[in-house]
C-alpha positions as CSV (number, residue, x, y, z in Angstrom):
1,X,-112.5,-126.8,136.5
2,X,-116.3,-126.9,136.0
3,X,-118.4,-124.9,133.6
4,X,-122.0,-123.8,134.3
5,X,-124.7,-125.3,132.2
6,X,-124.5,-124.2,128.6
7,X,-126.6,-124.5,125.5
8,X,-125.6,-124.0,121.9
9,X,-126.6,-121.0,119.7
10,X,-127.5,-122.1,116.2
11,X,-125.8,-119.2,114.4
12,X,-122.5,-119.8,116.4
13,X,-122.7,-123.6,115.8
14,X,-123.2,-123.1,112.1
15,X,-120.1,-120.8,112.0
16,X,-118.1,-123.4,113.9
17,X,-119.1,-126.1,111.5
18,X,-118.2,-123.9,108.6
19,X,-114.8,-123.4,110.2
20,X,-114.4,-127.2,110.6
21,X,-115.3,-128.0,107.0
22,X,-113.3,-125.1,105.5
23,X,-110.2,-126.0,107.6
24,X,-110.1,-129.6,106.4
25,X,-107.0,-130.2,104.2
26,X,-108.9,-132.0,101.4
27,X,-111.6,-129.4,101.2
28,X,-109.1,-126.6,101.1
29,X,-107.3,-128.3,98.2
30,X,-110.5,-128.9,96.4
31,X,-111.7,-125.3,96.8
32,X,-108.3,-124.0,95.6
33,X,-108.5,-126.3,92.5
34,X,-112.1,-125.2,91.8
35,X,-111.2,-121.5,92.2
36,X,-108.2,-121.9,89.9
37,X,-110.5,-123.7,87.4
38,X,-113.1,-120.9,87.6
39,X,-110.4,-118.2,87.1
40,X,-108.9,-120.2,84.2
41,X,-112.3,-120.6,82.5
42,X,-113.0,-116.9,83.0
43,X,-109.7,-116.0,81.4
44,X,-110.2,-118.4,78.5
45,X,-113.7,-117.1,78.0
46,X,-112.4,-113.5,78.0
47,X,-109.9,-114.5,75.3
48,X,-112.7,-116.3,73.4
49,X,-110.9,-119.6,73.7
50,X,-113.9,-121.4,75.2
51,X,-117.6,-121.1,74.6
52,X,-120.0,-119.2,76.9
53,X,-121.5,-122.6,77.8
54,X,-118.2,-123.9,79.2
55,X,-117.8,-120.8,81.2
56,X,-121.4,-121.1,82.5
57,X,-120.8,-124.7,83.6
58,X,-117.6,-123.8,85.5
59,X,-119.4,-120.9,87.2
60,X,-122.3,-123.1,88.2
61,X,-119.8,-125.6,89.7
62,X,-118.1,-122.9,91.6
63,X,-121.4,-121.5,93.0
64,X,-122.7,-125.0,93.9
65,X,-119.5,-125.9,95.9
66,X,-119.5,-122.5,97.7
67,X,-123.2,-123.0,98.6
68,X,-122.6,-126.6,99.6
69,X,-119.7,-125.9,102.0
70,X,-121.1,-122.6,103.4
71,X,-124.8,-123.3,103.8
72,X,-126.0,-126.8,103.0
73,X,-123.4,-129.0,104.8
74,X,-123.3,-127.0,108.2
75,X,-127.1,-126.7,108.3
76,X,-127.6,-130.4,107.6
77,X,-125.2,-131.4,110.3
78,X,-126.9,-129.0,112.8
79,X,-130.4,-130.4,112.0
80,X,-129.3,-134.0,112.3
81,X,-127.5,-133.7,115.6
82,X,-129.6,-133.6,118.7
83,X,-126.6,-132.7,120.8
84,X,-126.9,-129.0,119.8
85,X,-130.4,-128.7,121.4
86,X,-129.4,-130.1,124.8
87,X,-128.0,-128.4,127.9
88,X,-124.5,-129.5,129.2
89,X,-122.0,-129.0,131.9
90,X,-118.3,-129.7,131.3
91,X,-115.7,-130.8,133.8
92,X,-112.1,-130.3,132.9
93,X,-109.5,-132.1,135.1
94,X,-105.9,-133.1,134.9
95,X,-106.9,-136.6,133.8
96,X,-110.1,-136.3,131.8
97,X,-112.8,-134.3,130.1
98,X,-116.4,-135.0,131.3
99,X,-119.6,-133.9,129.8
100,X,-122.9,-134.0,131.6
101,X,-126.6,-133.3,130.8
102,X,-129.7,-133.9,132.7
103,X,-130.0,-137.6,131.7
104,X,-126.4,-138.9,131.8
105,X,-122.7,-138.1,131.7
106,X,-119.7,-139.2,129.7
107,X,-116.0,-138.9,130.3
108,X,-112.9,-139.2,128.1
109,X,-109.3,-139.4,129.1
110,X,-107.2,-136.7,127.4
111,X,-105.4,-139.4,125.4
112,X,-108.7,-140.0,123.6
113,X,-108.3,-136.7,121.8
114,X,-106.1,-136.4,118.7
115,X,-106.0,-132.7,118.7
116,X,-107.9,-129.4,119.2
117,X,-108.3,-126.1,117.5
118,X,-110.0,-122.8,118.5
119,X,-112.5,-120.8,116.5
120,X,-114.0,-117.4,117.5
121,X,-116.7,-119.0,119.7
122,X,-115.7,-122.6,120.3
123,X,-113.0,-125.0,121.3
124,X,-112.9,-127.9,118.8
125,X,-111.9,-131.1,120.5
126,X,-111.0,-133.8,117.9
127,X,-111.2,-137.6,118.5
128,X,-110.0,-138.1,114.9
129,X,-110.2,-136.0,111.8
130,X,-113.9,-136.6,111.2
131,X,-115.2,-136.9,114.8
132,X,-115.1,-133.9,117.1
133,X,-116.9,-132.1,119.9
134,X,-117.3,-128.3,120.0
135,X,-117.2,-126.7,123.4
136,X,-118.6,-123.1,123.6
137,X,-116.3,-120.5,125.1
138,X,-119.4,-119.0,126.6
139,X,-119.5,-122.0,129.0
140,X,-116.5,-120.5,130.8
141,X,-116.7,-117.5,133.1
142,X,-114.0,-114.8,133.1
143,X,-110.5,-116.3,133.3
144,X,-111.8,-119.9,133.1
145,X,-111.6,-119.7,129.3
146,X,-107.9,-119.0,129.5
147,X,-107.5,-121.8,132.1
148,X,-109.4,-124.2,129.7
149,X,-107.1,-123.2,126.9
150,X,-104.0,-124.0,129.1
151,X,-105.4,-127.4,130.0
152,X,-106.1,-128.2,126.3
153,X,-102.6,-127.0,125.3
154,X,-101.0,-129.2,128.0
155,X,-103.1,-132.3,127.7
156,X,-104.0,-132.5,123.9
157,X,-101.4,-132.5,121.2
158,X,-102.3,-130.1,118.4
């Protein structure tokens, strides 16, 4: 199966990067702990067990982490990665995944991928927990998106 040439839309890529960061186990745990801490500090402040300064510090921490994971981190990754400004064509076969642009091409055997997930606009193909490639669903016409999903399900372990 071959896709047509595709490019990345910044807003969709930012959303996909947010999805990636928020879905990481360690970030989920940290966000839960920070939220519990913020709720606990709000309750303690309400019952006058802590000072307003302690509540302010916990609130600032909560706002900083939310801004970091929602805006700063995805935008930084987008700006630093030239891949998102290039045009690509993807080839999916029974043995490999190949990516091509005007300058070169690169292929990976399906065994190279450790897993995959799906977000609203992308397929996330993971080499390891920190290294991945996002393939836009817009690159597939009609039923090809469903065919690509079937290939990912059969060739890559989730």
